[in-house]
C-alpha positions as CSV (number, residue, x, y, z in Angstrom):
1,X,101.8,165.2,28.2
2,X,103.5,165.3,31.5
3,X,104.2,168.4,33.6
4,X,107.8,169.7,33.4
5,X,109.4,170.5,36.8
6,X,110.3,174.1,37.6
7,X,114.1,174.3,37.4
8,X,114.2,176.6,40.5
9,X,112.1,174.5,42.8
10,X,112.1,171.1,41.3
11,X,108.3,170.9,41.5
12,X,105.8,170.8,38.6
13,X,103.6,173.7,37.6
14,X,100.5,171.7,38.7
15,X,101.8,171.7,42.3
16,X,102.0,175.6,42.4
17,X,99.7,175.5,45.5
18,X,98.6,172.8,47.9
19,X,95.6,172.0,45.6
20,X,96.6,173.5,42.2
21,X,96.5,176.9,40.8
22,X,95.4,180.1,42.4
23,X,91.7,181.0,42.1
24,X,92.4,184.8,42.3
25,X,91.0,185.4,38.9
26,X,87.8,183.7,39.7
27,X,87.5,185.6,43.0
28,X,88.3,189.0,41.4
29,X,86.2,188.3,38.3
30,X,83.1,187.4,40.4
31,X,83.6,190.4,42.6
32,X,83.8,192.7,39.6
33,X,80.6,191.1,38.2
34,X,78.7,191.6,41.5
35,X,80.0,195.2,41.8
36,X,78.9,196.0,38.2
37,X,75.5,194.5,38.6
38,X,75.0,196.3,42.0
39,X,76.1,199.7,40.6
40,X,74.0,199.3,37.4
41,X,70.8,198.3,39.4
42,X,71.3,201.2,41.8
43,X,71.7,203.7,38.9
44,X,68.5,202.4,37.3
45,X,66.6,202.6,40.6
46,X,67.7,206.1,41.3
47,X,66.9,207.2,37.8
48,X,63.5,205.6,37.6
49,X,62.0,205.0,41.1
50,X,62.9,208.3,42.9
51,X,59.8,210.1,44.0
52,X,57.6,207.3,42.8
53,X,55.3,204.8,44.4
54,X,56.8,201.3,44.8
55,X,56.4,199.0,41.8
56,X,54.5,195.8,42.6
57,X,55.8,192.6,41.1
58,X,54.9,188.9,41.3
59,X,51.5,189.5,42.8
60,X,52.9,191.5,45.7
61,X,55.7,189.1,46.6
62,X,58.3,191.6,45.5
63,X,58.3,195.4,45.4
64,X,60.8,197.7,43.8
65,X,61.2,200.9,45.8
66,X,63.9,203.3,46.6
67,X,65.2,203.6,50.1
68,X,68.5,204.9,51.6
69,X,70.2,202.9,54.4
70,X,72.8,204.4,56.6
71,X,73.2,201.2,58.6
72,X,74.6,197.8,57.8
73,X,72.9,195.1,55.7
74,X,69.1,195.1,56.0
75,X,69.1,198.5,57.9
76,X,70.8,197.0,61.0
77,X,72.4,199.6,63.3
78,X,71.4,202.7,61.3
79,X,73.5,205.8,62.1
80,X,76.8,203.8,62.3
81,X,77.7,204.5,58.7
82,X,81.3,205.5,59.4
83,X,81.9,202.3,61.4
84,X,80.5,200.1,58.7
85,X,82.4,202.0,56.0
86,X,85.7,201.3,57.8
87,X,84.7,197.6,58.4
88,X,83.9,197.2,54.7
89,X,87.2,198.8,53.8
90,X,89.0,196.3,56.1
91,X,87.1,193.4,54.6
92,X,88.1,194.5,51.1
93,X,91.8,194.8,52.0
94,X,91.9,191.4,53.7
95,X,90.1,189.6,50.8
96,X,92.2,191.2,48.1
97,X,95.4,190.4,50.1
98,X,94.4,186.7,50.5
99,X,93.3,186.3,46.8
100,X,96.7,185.0,45.6
101,X,96.7,182.2,48.2
102,X,93.2,181.1,47.2
103,X,93.2,177.6,45.6
104,X,89.7,176.5,46.4
105,X,87.1,177.4,43.7
106,X,84.3,177.3,46.4
107,X,86.1,179.7,48.6
108,X,86.9,181.9,45.7
109,X,83.2,182.1,44.8
110,X,82.4,182.8,48.5
111,X,84.9,185.6,48.9
112,X,84.1,187.0,45.4
113,X,80.5,187.4,46.5
114,X,81.4,189.1,49.8
115,X,84.1,191.3,48.1
116,X,81.7,192.4,45.3
117,X,78.9,193.2,47.8
118,X,81.2,195.0,50.2
119,X,82.6,197.2,47.4
120,X,79.1,197.9,46.0
121,X,77.9,199.2,49.4
122,X,81.2,201.0,50.0
123,X,80.9,202.9,46.8
124,X,77.5,204.3,48.0
125,X,79.0,205.2,51.4
126,X,81.9,207.0,49.8
127,X,80.1,208.9,47.0
128,X,76.4,209.4,48.1
129,X,75.0,212.1,50.3
130,X,75.6,213.2,53.0
131,X,79.3,212.7,52.4
132,X,82.5,210.7,52.4
133,X,82.2,207.4,54.3
134,X,78.7,208.5,55.6
135,X,76.6,208.1,52.4
136,X,73.3,206.3,52.4
137,X,73.3,202.9,50.6
138,X,70.6,202.6,47.9
139,X,68.2,199.7,48.7
140,X,65.4,198.8,46.5
141,X,64.1,195.2,46.9
142,X,61.3,194.6,49.3
143,X,59.5,191.3,49.9
144,X,55.7,191.1,50.7
145,X,55.5,194.8,51.7
146,X,56.4,197.9,49.7
147,X,58.0,199.6,52.7
148,X,60.0,196.8,54.3
149,X,57.4,195.9,56.9
150,X,57.9,192.2,56.6
151,X,61.6,192.0,55.8
152,X,64.1,194.9,55.5
153,X,64.6,196.5,52.1
154,X,67.9,195.3,50.5
155,X,69.9,195.4,47.3
156,X,72.2,193.2,45.1
157,X,75.2,193.9,47.3
158,X,73.4,192.8,50.4
159,X,72.2,189.6,48.7
160,X,75.8,188.8,47.6
161,X,77.2,189.4,51.1
162,X,74.5,187.1,52.7
163,X,74.9,184.4,50.0
164,X,78.7,184.5,50.5
165,X,78.3,184.4,54.2
166,X,76.1,181.3,54.1
167,X,78.4,179.6,51.6
168,X,81.4,180.4,53.8
169,X,79.6,178.9,56.9
170,X,78.9,175.8,54.9
171,X,82.5,175.5,53.7
172,X,83.9,176.1,57.2
173,X,81.4,173.5,58.7
174,X,82.5,171.0,56.1
175,X,86.2,171.7,57.0
176,X,87.2,173.0,53.5
177,X,90.3,175.1,53.7
178,X,91.3,178.0,51.3
179,X,93.7,175.7,49.6
180,X,90.9,173.2,48.8
181,X,92.0,170.6,51.3
182,X,89.7,169.4,54.1
183,X,90.8,170.2,57.7
184,X,90.7,166.5,58.6
185,X,93.1,165.7,55.7
186,X,95.9,167.9,57.0
187,X,98.8,166.2,58.6
188,X,98.6,168.5,61.6
189,X,94.9,168.0,62.1
190,X,93.8,166.7,65.5
191,X,91.9,163.5,65.4
192,X,89.7,161.8,68.1
């Protein structure tokens, strides 16, 4: 069955974007899943691990503990909560605005992870004590030490942001664009 051309543009539906249909649903669906998992795990941690000794798992390779973080991911720059809240808000707006132009499944997954993680930590910053845009993010995963002595304590949102960042760096290094094309495939690409 062949694609019928759109009477207004003369192009087929398959050519809606440079490389096919928008991946906005994938991006937003993954972001919603990450956000839901992050919020659920934080609710469980606050309900069960508050005022309790860390829970040792995997022979001490992983500990579950409750910690509050007023800095960025992995407790970086503590005390700059307002700045990180505003940065997270800007990241959310930029990703949501670019979602309709997303035609690469790989970039949709990348930005879905970052968006879900940013929203997860932003929810804590908005709704947790001490107040609006200054709340402490609930962290609870600690590796090799119950109190973050080997590696900073983190959460699902932090993990999603880092995984999305690594994936984004790989895609950028490989020259994969948001539309799914490679930067060296573009007609306007500079060649050696």
